[in-house]
MDAnalysis code that builds the backbone (N, CA, C; Angstrom):
import MDAnalysis as mda
import numpy as np

u = mda.Universe.empty(255, n_residues=85, atom_resindex=np.repeat(np.arange(85), 3), trajectory=True)
u.add_TopologyAttr("name", ["N", "CA", "C"] * 85)
u.add_TopologyAttr("resid", np.arange(1, 86))
u.add_TopologyAttr("resname", ["MET", "PHE", "LYS", "LYS", "LEU", "PHE", "VAL", "VAL", "SER", "THR", "LEU", "CYS", "LEU", "ALA", "LEU", "VAL", "ILE", "SER", "PRO", "TYR", "GLY", "LYS", "ILE", "ILE", "ASN", "PRO", "ASP", "ALA", "VAL", "ALA", "VAL", "THR", "GLU", "ALA", "LYS", "THR", "TYR", "VAL", "TYR", "TYR", "VAL", "PRO", "GLY", "SER", "SER", "TYR", "ALA", "TYR", "HIS", "ALA", "SER", "LYS", "ASN", "CYS", "TRP", "THR", "LEU", "LYS", "ARG", "SER", "LYS", "HIS", "ILE", "LYS", "LYS", "THR", "THR", "LEU", "LYS", "LYS", "ALA", "ARG", "ASN", "LYS", "LEU", "GLU", "LEU", "ASP", "PRO", "CYS", "GLY", "VAL", "CYS", "TYR", "LYS"])
u.atoms.positions = np.array([
    [0.829, -1.198, 0.000],
    [0.000, 0.000, 0.000],
    [0.868, 1.255, 0.000],
    [1.874, 1.277, 0.876],
    [2.752, 2.444, 0.969],
    [3.518, 2.670, -0.329],
    [3.969, 1.586, -0.948],
    [4.719, 1.685, -2.197],
    [3.843, 2.267, -3.306],
    [2.585, 1.829, -3.375],
    [1.649, 2.320, -4.388],
    [1.381, 3.817, -4.199],
    [1.181, 4.218, -2.959],
    [0.954, 5.629, -2.648],
    [2.175, 6.464, -3.007],
    [3.351, 5.953, -2.735],
    [4.593, 6.660, -3.063],
    [4.737, 6.851, -4.574],
    [4.435, 5.812, -5.341],
    [4.545, 5.889, -6.803],
    [3.548, 6.905, -7.362],
    [2.331, 6.865, -6.886],
    [1.304, 7.797, -7.372],
    [1.671, 9.237, -7.018],
    [2.109, 9.475, -5.797],
    [2.469, 10.836, -5.404],
    [3.692, 11.328, -6.173],
    [4.628, 10.448, -6.468],
    [5.809, 10.825, -7.259],
    [5.417, 11.199, -8.675],
    [4.516, 10.438, -9.255],
    [4.052, 10.755, -10.615],
    [3.304, 12.086, -10.649],
    [2.483, 12.343, -9.657],
    [1.756, 13.611, -9.597],
    [2.721, 14.783, -9.461],
    [3.725, 14.606, -8.643],
    [4.727, 15.654, -8.475],
    [5.500, 15.886, -9.772],
    [5.794, 14.818, -10.490],
    [6.525, 14.936, -11.753],
    [5.715, 15.704, -12.787],
    [4.388, 15.599, -12.734],
    [3.545, 16.334, -13.671],
    [3.500, 17.817, -13.359],
    [3.693, 18.180, -12.099],
    [3.610, 19.574, -11.685],
    [4.924, 20.316, -11.932],
    [6.031, 19.620, -11.848],
    [7.338, 20.258, -11.988],
    [7.808, 20.159, -13.428],
    [8.283, 21.254, -13.955],
    [8.776, 21.290, -15.325],
    [10.129, 20.594, -15.419],
    [10.634, 20.346, -16.645],
    [11.937, 19.696, -16.803],
    [13.094, 20.493, -16.210],
    [12.923, 21.764, -15.983],
    [13.999, 22.595, -15.461],
    [13.939, 22.753, -13.945],
    [13.034, 22.032, -13.298],
    [12.945, 22.067, -11.852],
    [12.096, 23.197, -11.298],
    [11.450, 23.956, -12.157],
    [10.594, 25.043, -11.698],
    [9.144, 24.598, -11.762],
    [8.358, 25.082, -10.848],
    [6.942, 24.743, -10.846],
    [6.249, 25.540, -11.950],
    [5.412, 24.862, -12.713],
    [4.709, 25.493, -13.830],
    [3.523, 26.273, -13.279],
    [3.413, 27.514, -13.684],
    [2.293, 28.353, -13.281],
    [1.344, 28.469, -14.475],
    [0.179, 27.805, -14.456],
    [-0.725, 27.853, -15.608],
    [-1.225, 29.257, -15.926],
    [-1.347, 30.127, -14.914],
    [-1.792, 31.498, -15.162],
    [-0.751, 32.265, -15.963],
    [0.516, 32.044, -15.683],
    [1.586, 32.721, -16.416],
    [1.601, 32.280, -17.871],
    [1.336, 31.008, -18.117],
    [1.283, 30.506, -19.491],
    [0.135, 31.154, -20.236],
    [-1.027, 31.283, -19.587],
    [-2.195, 31.897, -20.225],
    [-1.939, 33.366, -20.530],
    [-1.282, 34.074, -19.625],
    [-0.988, 35.489, -19.844],
    [-0.008, 35.648, -20.998],
    [1.010, 34.803, -21.051],
    [1.986, 34.872, -22.136],
    [1.314, 34.609, -23.471],
    [0.457, 33.608, -23.527],
    [-0.222, 33.291, -24.771],
    [-1.156, 34.422, -25.176],
    [-1.844, 35.011, -24.219],
    [-2.759, 36.108, -24.520],
    [-2.012, 37.304, -25.091],
    [-0.801, 37.550, -24.617],
    [-0.017, 38.667, -25.126],
    [0.602, 38.354, -26.474],
    [0.818, 37.087, -26.765],
    [1.500, 36.697, -27.990],
    [0.557, 36.643, -29.185],
    [-0.633, 36.097, -28.992],
    [-1.549, 35.907, -30.110],
    [-2.712, 36.886, -30.066],
    [-3.092, 37.350, -31.243],
    [-4.237, 38.240, -31.391],
    [-5.102, 37.729, -32.539],
    [-6.279, 38.301, -32.691],
    [-7.233, 37.847, -33.695],
    [-7.633, 39.008, -34.595],
    [-7.903, 38.695, -35.862],
    [-8.328, 39.714, -36.811],
    [-9.187, 39.073, -37.893],
    [-9.880, 39.892, -38.661],
    [-10.691, 39.427, -39.777],
    [-9.962, 39.799, -41.062],
    [-9.517, 38.818, -41.842],
    [-8.762, 39.132, -43.059],
    [-9.609, 39.860, -44.084],
    [-8.997, 40.823, -44.734],
    [-9.665, 41.547, -45.809],
    [-10.427, 42.781, -45.371],
    [-11.132, 42.699, -44.268],
    [-11.961, 43.834, -43.867],
    [-11.570, 44.406, -42.509],
    [-10.515, 43.897, -41.929],
    [-10.166, 44.311, -40.577],
    [-9.186, 45.479, -40.576],
    [-9.378, 46.365, -39.650],
    [-8.448, 47.473, -39.437],
    [-7.807, 47.367, -38.057],
    [-8.288, 46.406, -37.239],
    [-7.816, 46.290, -35.868],
    [-7.593, 44.828, -35.494],
    [-6.709, 44.616, -34.528],
    [-6.531, 43.293, -33.955],
    [-7.200, 43.263, -32.586],
    [-7.619, 42.085, -32.190],
    [-8.426, 41.915, -30.985],
    [-7.734, 40.973, -30.012],
    [-7.932, 41.182, -28.732],
    [-7.331, 40.351, -27.693],
    [-8.049, 39.010, -27.569],
    [-9.305, 38.947, -27.987],
    [-10.097, 37.738, -27.827],
    [-10.992, 37.524, -29.038],
    [-11.266, 36.257, -29.342],
    [-12.216, 35.940, -30.399],
    [-13.627, 36.352, -29.999],
    [-13.847, 36.513, -28.705],
    [-15.175, 36.811, -28.185],
    [-15.464, 38.302, -28.070],
    [-14.640, 39.145, -28.643],
    [-14.904, 40.588, -28.641],
    [-16.226, 40.833, -29.368],
    [-17.083, 41.656, -28.797],
    [-18.408, 41.840, -29.403],
    [-18.339, 42.492, -30.778],
    [-17.257, 43.167, -31.099],
    [-17.137, 43.771, -32.433],
    [-16.887, 42.724, -33.514],
    [-16.514, 41.510, -33.112],
    [-16.316, 40.406, -34.064],
    [-17.541, 39.497, -34.157],
    [-18.645, 39.909, -33.554],
    [-19.839, 39.069, -33.438],
    [-20.339, 38.553, -34.791],
    [-20.352, 39.388, -35.804],
    [-20.878, 38.975, -37.113],
    [-19.802, 38.450, -38.064],
    [-18.566, 38.429, -37.634],
    [-17.468, 37.970, -38.483],
    [-17.445, 36.446, -38.560],
    [-17.266, 35.930, -39.766],
    [-17.269, 34.488, -39.970],
    [-15.857, 33.909, -40.063],
    [-14.914, 34.658, -40.594],
    [-13.561, 34.157, -40.832],
    [-12.560, 34.907, -39.958],
    [-12.453, 34.493, -38.720],
    [-11.542, 35.131, -37.779],
    [-10.225, 34.363, -37.801],
    [-9.126, 35.066, -38.005],
    [-7.798, 34.456, -38.072],
    [-6.999, 34.763, -36.813],
    [-6.103, 33.865, -36.477],
    [-5.212, 34.032, -35.332],
    [-3.812, 34.325, -35.872],
    [-3.151, 35.301, -35.282],
    [-1.796, 35.655, -35.700],
    [-1.008, 36.134, -34.486],
    [0.263, 36.395, -34.691],
    [1.072, 36.928, -33.595],
    [0.878, 38.435, -33.500],
    [1.119, 38.954, -32.339],
    [0.991, 40.391, -32.124],
    [1.975, 41.154, -33.003],
    [3.184, 40.652, -33.108],
    [4.217, 41.299, -33.920],
    [3.799, 41.386, -35.389],
    [3.257, 40.296, -35.934],
    [2.815, 40.290, -37.329],
    [1.618, 41.224, -37.536],
    [0.714, 41.247, -36.575],
    [-0.461, 42.116, -36.697],
    [-0.057, 43.583, -36.735],
    [0.915, 43.946, -35.926],
    [1.363, 45.342, -35.888],
    [2.209, 45.717, -37.097],
    [3.198, 44.887, -37.412],
    [4.176, 45.251, -38.436],
    [3.737, 44.903, -39.857],
    [3.457, 43.655, -40.119],
    [3.154, 43.222, -41.479],
    [1.737, 43.603, -41.914],
    [0.760, 43.357, -41.048],
    [-0.626, 43.640, -41.387],
    [-1.018, 45.090, -41.109],
    [-0.184, 45.788, -40.349],
    [-0.393, 47.199, -40.009],
    [-1.767, 47.459, -39.391],
    [-2.128, 46.640, -38.412],
    [-3.412, 46.780, -37.735],
    [-3.241, 47.560, -36.438],
    [-4.275, 48.251, -36.049],
    [-4.304, 48.988, -34.777],
    [-4.995, 48.134, -33.725],
    [-4.771, 48.416, -32.449],
    [-5.492, 47.669, -31.419],
    [-6.976, 48.029, -31.402],
    [-7.801, 47.059, -31.095],
    [-9.250, 47.267, -31.017],
    [-9.561, 48.240, -29.881],
    [-10.450, 49.177, -30.127],
    [-10.826, 50.152, -29.120],
    [-11.640, 49.559, -27.979],
    [-12.255, 48.396, -28.188],
    [-13.034, 47.740, -27.146],
    [-12.141, 46.832, -26.312],
    [-11.321, 46.025, -26.973],
    [-10.449, 45.066, -26.258],
    [-9.351, 45.751, -25.466],
    [-8.799, 46.820, -25.999],
    [-7.632, 47.466, -25.403],
    [-7.962, 48.850, -24.860],
    [-8.965, 48.950, -24.005],
    [-9.327, 50.231, -23.382],
    [-8.334, 50.605, -22.355],
])
């Protein structure tokens, strides 16, 4: 019984700790991803959005995901006035 409990607890601990010995913070990963990727509507968009659920995208059918850097530099989009108040 003790051996089984030890194995299970070791496996659970291994899932929580990253390969570099640091504990993974899921909130930090979500924040990094949110800052990295933005959404826009190809062809008719003038702005990039922080979320696909922005109400200004409500009627849009073809929402694309891109990096923030590409949206600013290559696509020359401005930040959405609703998402980035």
